[in-house]
C-alpha positions in Angstrom: -72.8 -60.3 46.4 -69.1 -60.7 45.6 -68.6 -63.8 43.4 -65.4 -65.6 42.6 -65.6 -67.3 39.2 -63.2 -70.2 38.2 -62.8 -71.9 34.8 -60.1 -74.5 34.4 -61.4 -76.8 31.6 -58.7 -75.8 29.0 -55.0 -74.9 29.0 -55.7 -71.3 29.7 -57.3 -71.0 33.1 -59.6 -68.1 34.0 -60.7 -66.5 37.2 -62.9 -63.5 37.7 -64.4 -61.4 40.5 -67.9 -60.0 40.2 -70.1 -57.7 42.3 -73.5 -59.2 41.4 -73.3 -59.0 37.6 -70.6 -56.3 37.3 -67.1 -57.6 36.6 -64.5 -56.2 39.0 -61.5 -58.2 37.8 -60.4 -61.0 35.5 -57.2 -63.0 35.0 -56.4 -65.6 32.4 -53.1 -67.5 32.3 -51.5 -70.4 30.6 -51.7 -72.9 33.4 -51.0 -76.2 31.6 -49.5 -78.7 34.1 -48.9 -76.0 36.8 -52.6 -75.3 37.5 -52.5 -76.8 41.0 -49.4 -74.8 41.8 -50.6 -71.5 40.4 -54.4 -71.2 40.9 -54.2 -70.2 44.6 -51.6 -67.5 43.8 -53.7 -66.1 40.9 -56.8 -66.0 43.2 -54.8 -64.2 45.9 -53.4 -61.7 43.3 -56.9 -61.0 41.9 -58.3 -60.4 45.3 -55.4 -58.1 46.3 -55.7 -56.1 43.0 -59.3 -55.5 43.8 -58.7 -54.6 47.5 -60.6 -57.8 48.6 -59.7 -60.8 50.7 -61.2 -64.3 50.8 -63.5 -63.1 53.6 -65.1 -60.6 51.2 -66.2 -63.4 48.8 -70.0 -64.1 49.2 -70.2 -67.1 46.7 -68.1 -69.2 44.3 -69.1 -70.0 40.7 -67.2 -72.7 38.8 -67.4 -74.0 35.2 -68.3 -77.6 35.6 -67.6 -78.9 32.1 -67.3 -80.5 29.7 -63.6 -80.3 29.4 -60.2 -81.5 30.6 -60.5 -84.2 33.3 -57.6 -82.9 35.4 -58.3 -79.2 34.8 -62.0 -79.6 35.9 -61.0 -81.7 38.9 -58.6 -79.1 40.1 -60.8 -76.1 39.6 -63.9 -77.7 41.0 -61.9 -79.0 44.1 -60.7 -75.4 44.7 -64.2 -73.9 44.3 -65.7 -76.5 46.7 -62.9 -76.1 49.2 -63.2 -72.3 49.3 -67.0 -72.4 49.6 -66.8 -75.0 52.3 -64.1 -73.2 54.2 -65.9 -69.9 54.2 -69.4 -71.5 54.5 -70.7 -69.7 51.4 -72.7 -71.0 48.4 -71.0 -72.7 45.4 -72.7 -73.2 42.1 -71.5 -75.1 39.0 -72.5 -73.9 35.6 -72.1 -74.9 31.9 -72.3 -73.5 28.4 -71.5 -70.2 26.7 -73.4 -68.1 29.2 -72.1 -70.0 32.3 -71.2 -66.8 34.2 -74.5 -64.9 33.8 -76.5 -68.1 34.3 -74.5 -69.0 37.4 -74.7 -65.5 38.9 -78.5 -65.6 38.3 -78.7 -68.9 40.2 -76.7 -67.5 43.1 -78.8 -64.3 43.3 -81.9 -66.5 43.4 -80.4 -68.2 46.5 -79.2 -71.5 44.9 -76.4 -73.5 46.4 -75.1 -76.8 44.9 -73.3 -77.5 48.2 -70.8 -79.7 46.3 -70.2 -79.1 42.6 -69.5 -82.3 40.5 -67.8 -82.1 37.2 -69.4 -83.0 33.8 -66.5 -84.4 31.8 -68.5 -84.9 28.6 -67.1 -88.4 28.2 -65.9 -91.4 30.3 -62.4 -90.8 31.8 -59.7 -92.3 29.6 -57.8 -94.3 32.3 -55.0 -96.4 31.1 -53.7 -99.6 32.8 -50.7 -99.1 35.0 -47.3 -100.2 33.7 -45.6 -103.0 35.5 
């Protein structure tokens, strides 16, 4: 099972590629405000470096929080979109051991269908300026 992992809850975004529990590749970059413009490029580069394509991905694992509102929203939207587009399982995971825990869930046949973020607090939405 080839698993794409995505973590976007902090300024340095991370993606990984696993064959079951063995890491094939990993990329971390300073995404900041360019996350939505760079994540698809980084995923494509990671797949190319490992002689894989999107069609080789069997499942997607995404860190679901807590963390940055915008970062989580982007990463989880990408994970859900890839899984839906390829008709493959997607699982959200949390905590220090989010990757091994998530891969275990995928290997056990779990599929969250749609991952929802866990922000850890209510969103801080300010009133619009006039």
